C-alpha positions in Angstrom: 128.7 147.6 113.7 126.3 145.0 113.7 128.2 141.8 112.5 126.1 139.9 109.7 123.7 137.6 112.1 123.0 139.9 114.1 121.3 141.6 111.1 119.8 139.1 109.7 118.4 138.2 113.4 117.0 141.5 113.8 115.3 141.3 110.0 113.8 137.8 111.0 112.7 139.1 114.0 111.0 142.5 112.7 109.4 140.3 109.4 107.5 137.5 112.1 106.4 140.0 114.3 105.1 142.2 112.0 102.9 139.5 109.9 101.9 138.4 113.1 101.0 142.0 114.2 98.6 141.9 111.0 97.7 138.6 111.8 98.9 137.3 108.6 99.4 133.4 108.5 102.3 132.2 106.4 99.9 131.5 103.4 98.6 135.0 103.3 101.7 136.9 103.5 103.3 134.8 100.6 100.1 135.6 98.3 100.4 138.8 99.3 104.3 139.3 98.5 104.7 136.4 95.7 107.5 135.2 97.9 107.2 131.1 98.6 105.8 130.2 102.2 109.0 127.9 102.4 111.0 130.9 101.8 109.1 133.4 104.4 109.4 130.3 107.1 112.9 130.3 106.3 113.9 133.8 107.0 111.8 133.9 109.5 113.4 131.4 111.4 117.1 132.6 109.9 117.6 129.3 108.4 118.1 131.9 104.9 119.1 135.4 103.8 116.6 137.3 102.2 118.2 139.2 99.3 117.4 142.7 98.9 114.8 141.7 96.3 113.2 139.5 98.2 112.9 141.9 101.5 111.3 144.0 99.6 108.5 142.1 98.3 107.9 140.9 102.1 108.0 144.6 103.0 105.3 146.1 100.4 103.4 142.5 101.3 103.3 143.6 104.9 102.7 147.6 103.9 105.7 148.5 105.4 106.4 152.1 103.6 109.8 152.1 101.6 111.4 154.7 104.1 110.9 152.4 106.9 112.1 149.4 105.1 115.5 151.0 105.0 114.9 152.8 108.6 114.3 149.2 110.3 116.5 146.7 108.3 
């Protein structure tokens, strides 16, 4: 079973990868998701672990379908 650190690292990497695939800046994702640029940067860098609610808002801002959210996290 993966450790919490490993899971958080995967979330951070997947978040940044998807944002960059879409060509979104931190500011653009913040506007789309309602999550501050600072918080997105903290999650992407692994300095903060997102709550389920925060992760849901980020996924919605990235256009990740609900089923895919569960599969990727």
